[in-house]
DOMIVEX-680777 format. One line per 3 residues: number of its first residue (from 1); for each residue x, y, z of N, C-alpha, C, CB. Coordinates in Angstrom, 2 decimals. Glycine has a CB too. Example, Ala and Ser with C-alpha at 12.3 -4.5 7.8 and 13.67 -1.06 7.14 Angstrom:
DOMIVEX-680777
1> 13.19/-5.69/7.80/12.30/-4.50/7.80/13.20/-3.30/7.80/11.31/-4.47/9.05; 12.85/-2.25/7.08/13.67/-1.06/7.14/12.90/0.03/7.87/14.08/-0.60/5.72
END
This chain:
DOMIVEX-680777
1> 24.63/46.01/-25.59/25.51/45.52/-24.59/24.70/44.11/-24.30/25.72/46.62/-23.23; 25.22/42.96/-23.92/24.64/41.66/-23.57/24.16/42.20/-21.77/26.04/40.12/-23.80; 23.02/41.41/-21.59/22.66/41.78/-20.32/23.32/40.77/-19.28/21.15/41.83/-20.24
4> 23.66/41.48/-18.10/24.47/40.50/-17.12/23.56/40.48/-16.19/25.93/40.90/-16.53; 23.51/39.13/-15.46/22.88/39.00/-14.23/24.10/38.39/-13.12/21.50/37.97/-14.46; 23.81/39.20/-12.05/25.03/38.90/-10.83/24.02/38.67/-9.42/26.36/40.58/-10.54
7> 24.54/37.55/-9.14/23.74/37.19/-8.05/25.00/37.52/-6.90/23.06/35.48/-8.15; 24.55/38.29/-5.92/25.68/38.68/-5.04/24.93/38.79/-3.53/26.44/40.22/-5.60; 25.98/39.73/-2.95/25.34/40.20/-1.57/25.57/41.52/-1.40/25.87/39.51/-0.32
10> 25.29/42.22/-0.33/25.65/43.66/-0.33/26.89/43.60/0.97/24.10/44.77/0.02; 27.52/42.34/1.56/28.24/42.31/2.09/29.46/41.79/1.33/27.81/41.87/2.99; 29.12/41.33/0.25/30.58/40.57/-0.36/31.41/41.59/-1.12/30.26/39.23/-1.54
13> 32.69/41.57/-0.54/33.63/42.66/-1.50/33.54/41.79/-2.53/35.34/43.14/-1.08; 33.80/40.91/-2.97/33.94/40.39/-4.53/32.60/40.69/-5.78/34.11/38.62/-4.35; 31.61/40.43/-4.78/30.54/41.29/-5.48/30.30/42.45/-5.83/29.77/41.27/-5.08
16> 31.05/43.24/-4.53/30.78/44.76/-4.77/32.16/45.22/-6.09/30.99/45.78/-2.91; 33.15/44.54/-6.29/34.22/44.34/-7.24/33.61/44.42/-8.36/34.98/43.14/-7.15; 33.02/42.91/-8.39/32.55/42.74/-9.71/31.47/43.60/-10.31/32.15/41.50/-9.80
19> 30.46/43.94/-9.34/29.40/45.22/-9.60/30.32/46.23/-10.02/28.46/45.80/-8.22; 31.38/46.72/-9.65/32.04/48.23/-10.00/32.59/47.89/-11.41/33.43/48.83/-8.82; 33.45/46.89/-11.68/33.69/46.60/-12.79/32.92/46.35/-13.90/34.21/45.92/-12.66
22> 31.74/45.87/-13.80/30.66/45.46/-14.72/30.15/47.18/-15.16/29.31/44.31/-13.79; 29.93/47.48/-13.89/29.45/48.99/-14.16/30.23/50.09/-15.09/29.41/49.63/-12.82; 31.40/49.88/-14.72/32.37/50.71/-15.44/32.81/50.51/-16.72/33.39/50.77/-14.82
25> 32.21/48.99/-17.17/32.38/48.80/-18.90/30.83/49.33/-19.31/32.74/46.82/-19.53; 29.97/49.74/-18.72/28.77/50.29/-19.11/27.63/48.90/-19.04/29.01/51.05/-20.71; 27.99/48.28/-18.24/26.79/47.04/-18.28/25.64/47.61/-17.60/27.21/45.53/-17.43
28> 24.49/46.89/-18.06/23.38/47.11/-17.01/23.29/45.66/-16.32/21.83/47.64/-17.73; 22.98/45.82/-15.20/23.23/44.58/-14.13/21.89/44.44/-13.58/24.41/44.86/-12.83; 20.98/43.13/-13.89/20.34/42.56/-13.30/20.82/41.92/-11.76/20.01/41.86/-14.20
31> 21.17/42.87/-10.92/21.80/42.43/-9.30/20.78/41.78/-8.52/22.30/43.78/-8.29; 20.92/40.47/-8.34/20.25/39.58/-7.27/20.82/39.57/-5.83/20.29/38.17/-7.74; 20.11/40.09/-4.96/20.82/39.83/-3.79/20.18/38.64/-3.03/20.86/41.09/-2.95
34> 21.12/37.76/-2.68/20.34/36.42/-2.58/20.45/36.38/-0.84/21.21/34.89/-3.56; 20.77/37.49/-0.36/20.37/37.58/1.20/19.19/38.34/1.17/21.47/38.30/2.21; 18.79/39.12/0.54/17.31/39.55/0.73/16.31/38.79/0.03/17.11/40.92/0.30
37> 16.79/37.82/-0.91/15.95/37.05/-1.75/16.62/35.56/-1.44/15.97/37.58/-3.44; 16.65/34.62/-0.34/17.40/33.93/0.02/16.73/32.24/-1.03/17.42/34.13/1.79; 15.42/32.66/-1.74/14.87/31.56/-2.84/15.82/31.72/-4.01/13.20/31.83/-3.39
40> 16.31/32.69/-4.50/17.06/33.27/-5.51/18.34/32.85/-5.58/17.07/34.54/-5.44; 19.07/32.28/-4.37/20.18/31.44/-3.97/20.06/30.15/-4.89/20.12/31.10/-2.37; 19.08/29.29/-4.48/18.76/28.05/-5.23/18.68/28.12/-6.63/17.59/27.52/-4.82
43> 18.17/29.24/-7.03/18.17/29.56/-8.63/19.73/29.65/-8.92/17.31/31.16/-9.10; 20.22/30.27/-8.55/21.85/30.43/-8.58/22.53/29.40/-8.90/22.46/30.78/-7.38; 22.49/28.65/-7.46/23.20/27.09/-7.63/22.91/26.51/-8.81/22.75/25.99/-6.57
46> 21.54/26.30/-9.24/20.94/25.44/-10.31/21.64/26.35/-11.49/19.06/25.31/-10.32; 21.65/27.15/-11.87/22.02/27.87/-12.93/23.77/27.61/-13.10/21.52/29.47/-12.64; 24.32/27.75/-12.10/25.65/27.84/-11.90/26.32/26.62/-12.07/25.91/28.34/-10.70
49> 25.57/25.39/-12.28/26.07/23.83/-12.13/26.35/23.73/-10.57/27.62/23.43/-13.11; 25.78/24.20/-9.63/26.37/23.56/-8.22/27.21/24.66/-7.22/27.51/22.26/-8.66; 27.37/25.64/-7.99/28.54/26.58/-7.37/27.66/27.62/-6.39/29.51/27.53/-8.74
52> 27.91/27.78/-5.15/27.24/28.59/-4.15/28.05/29.55/-3.60/26.72/27.84/-3.13; 29.35/30.03/-4.20/30.00/31.25/-3.67/29.50/32.35/-4.39/31.48/31.24/-3.74; 29.82/33.50/-3.76/29.58/34.86/-4.61/30.56/35.46/-4.52/28.54/35.79/-4.28
55> 30.31/36.34/-6.08/29.19/36.26/-6.92/29.11/35.25/-7.64/29.07/37.19/-7.66; 28.26/35.23/-8.58/27.97/34.03/-9.75/27.63/35.35/-10.72/26.41/32.59/-9.43; 28.27/35.31/-11.78/27.77/35.98/-13.00/27.43/35.64/-14.23/28.38/36.67/-13.26
58> 26.76/35.79/-15.19/26.04/35.58/-16.37/25.82/36.56/-17.11/24.98/35.08/-16.21; 26.49/36.46/-18.40/26.47/37.50/-19.25/25.86/37.08/-20.61/27.82/38.03/-19.38; 24.70/37.47/-21.24/23.97/37.20/-22.05/23.26/35.64/-21.99/24.68/37.52/-23.10
61> 22.99/35.45/-20.80/22.41/34.20/-20.43/23.61/33.12/-20.13/21.42/33.70/-21.63; 24.62/33.38/-20.65/26.07/32.20/-20.37/26.66/32.67/-18.89/27.67/32.45/-21.81; 26.77/31.37/-18.51/27.50/31.17/-17.14/28.84/31.66/-17.43/27.54/29.60/-16.56
64> 29.27/32.73/-16.58/30.90/33.34/-16.77/31.64/32.83/-15.43/31.00/35.32/-16.86; 31.04/32.82/-14.34/31.86/32.49/-13.06/31.74/33.60/-12.28/33.37/32.18/-13.27; 32.74/33.73/-11.25/32.59/34.49/-9.98/33.64/36.01/-10.41/33.23/33.37/-8.43
67> 34.00/36.58/-9.66/34.80/37.71/-9.81/36.19/37.38/-10.42/34.93/38.36/-8.49; 36.82/36.20/-9.78/37.92/35.77/-10.47/37.96/35.64/-12.01/38.18/34.63/-9.97; 36.92/35.17/-12.49/36.70/34.73/-13.78/36.53/36.16/-14.53/35.40/33.67/-13.89
70> 36.01/36.93/-14.33/35.65/38.18/-15.05/37.06/39.10/-15.06/34.31/38.98/-14.23; 37.70/38.93/-13.70/38.92/39.85/-13.75/40.07/38.94/-14.74/39.56/40.20/-11.97; 39.71/37.95/-14.86/41.04/37.11/-15.61/40.40/37.70/-17.20/41.11/34.80/-15.33
73> 39.03/37.48/-17.56/38.89/37.83/-18.81/39.02/39.63/-18.96/37.46/37.18/-19.27; 38.94/40.42/-17.89/39.65/41.84/-18.34/41.11/41.69/-18.67/39.58/42.97/-17.14; 41.73/41.08/-17.84/43.12/40.92/-18.00/43.78/40.65/-19.28/43.46/40.00/-17.24
76> 42.81/39.66/-19.88/43.19/39.05/-21.26/42.59/39.62/-22.21/42.93/37.70/-21.44; 42.13/40.77/-21.85/41.42/41.78/-22.86/40.18/41.25/-23.64/42.47/42.25/-23.97; 39.35/40.10/-23.07/38.54/39.31/-23.47/36.84/40.04/-23.26/38.93/37.97/-22.67
79> 36.85/40.90/-22.02/35.66/40.72/-21.15/34.67/41.73/-22.34/35.92/41.40/-19.23; 35.44/42.88/-22.69/34.74/43.97/-23.64/34.01/43.08/-24.69/35.90/45.09/-24.42; 34.86/42.04/-25.47/34.26/41.38/-26.35/33.13/40.33/-26.12/35.14/40.93/-26.90
82> 33.16/39.65/-24.65/32.05/38.92/-24.25/30.70/39.92/-23.76/32.60/37.96/-23.08; 30.94/41.03/-23.26/29.92/41.78/-23.12/29.11/42.47/-24.49/30.43/42.74/-22.23; 29.90/42.57/-25.66/29.52/43.33/-26.62/28.37/42.55/-27.52/30.77/43.74/-27.36
85> 27.36/43.35/-27.66/26.06/42.41/-28.83/27.00/41.72/-30.06/24.62/43.82/-29.86; 26.59/40.59/-30.26/26.99/40.22/-31.32/26.72/40.55/-32.66/26.87/39.35/-31.22
END
């Protein structure tokens, strides 16, 4: 399974939903708390092309988007393929 990076916050419900969905899929998540590590927010914004909402998710180093993006991928049956090793 590809590595997942999730930039989020412990108080963000969308971060929690995305985290739960990915854990349920068996993904190992590099879970970055941008509240506890504010310098990582700058990194997140740069990596995501200027987006500053939470969460921001990367799968296999590739930018995917936020919770809505992975939810839509799941609904379309494409999230498992995206997470799978090539």
